[in-house]
N, C-alpha and C positions, 0 to 999 in steps of 0.2 A: 538419589535424593538425599539432601542434607537435612538431617533432623535438627541440627544446631540452628539452621536458618529458620526452620519452623518455630523452634522454641524462642528465638530472638523476636520473631514476628509476633508471637503470642505475648511475650513480655512487653513489647512496645505498644500493643493494643490494650493492655491491661484487661484482658478477658480471661475468665475462668474456663476450664474445660467444659463445664456445664453450659456456659453461655455460647461457646463455640458449637457445641452439640446442638443446642436449640436453633442457632442461626443457620447451620449447615445441613442439619438433618442426618448427620453421621452419629452413630452411637458413641456415647461418652467413653466407653471402654476401648473402642477402636481408636479414638483420638489419643487416649492415654498411651496405648501401645505404640502408636506411631511416634508420638513426641518423646517417648522414653527410648526409642530405638529397638523395641522388641519385634516390630514388624519390619522385615527386611525389604519387602517389595510391595508397598501398598498400591492399590489401583490408581490410575490417573484421575478417575472421577472422584474418588475419595479425597485425594490431595487437592484437587481443584475446588471442591466444595469447601474444604477447610480453609484454604487460602482466600477464597472469595468471602467467606464469612468473617475473616479477620481483616478484610480490606486490603489484602496484599496483591502482589503481581506474580503470576507464574513465570513471566520473563525474568524478573529479578531473582526469583527462587532458583531458576535453572541456570542463571549466569549469563543470559542473553543481554547484550549491551543495551542499556536504556539511554536515550538522549537526555542529557542534563544541561544545566546552565553553564557548565565548564567548557562547552564547545567554543572553539576560537571564533572571534567576531568576524574574521575575514572569510570564513567558509559560508557560502550562500545557503539559505534554507532550500529544501527540496522544491518548494513551490516556485521560487525564483528560477531555479534550474529548468523546471518544466515550462515556465513562461518564456525563457530564452529559446528553448527548443521549438516551442510553438511559433514564436515570432519568426525564427529562421525558416521554418516550414511554410508559414504563411507567405513569406517573401518569395519562396521558390514556387508556390502554387500560383501567386499573382504573375510571376514571370512566365510560367507555362501558359496561363490564360491569355496573356497578351500575345505570345507567340502563336497560339492557336487562332486567335482572332485575326492576326495578320495573314496567316496561311489561308484562312477562309476567305478573307477579302481578296487576296491574290487569285484564288481559285474562281471566285465570282467574276473578277475582272477578265480573266482568261475566257470564261464561258460567254460573257457579254461580247467580248471582241470576236469570238468565234461565230456567234450567232449574227453579229452585225456584218461580217464579211462572209457571205454565203459561198463564195467561189474558192476560199481557202480554209483550211482547218479541218476539224473533225466533222462538223455539220455542213453538208453540201446541199444547196437548193437551187 
């Protein structure tokens, strides 16, 4: 965990340690020790409560990439990608539906022809 990042977040929020303590429910002394670097390994719940109280993001604190406005304009958003995949799958499903209908129609035609001609085919009468 980077205590500098927590301190920067605290400074950007303009909150005192007391205010963070009141918002997060974490004791003020614990917050002070974490922000000063005296606590080597604070619990996840404690850090989460502190970051949430300051209105920050755990993703940003841990260094996980956040989508921002600097993404290239030519890269499609995730929703557009999903829509393209769904469109192609819907076309495939429609094709398979038509093939199944044709096969059923051919099967019905064969059964009708077989029943109509009693002397040949599978059904004899």
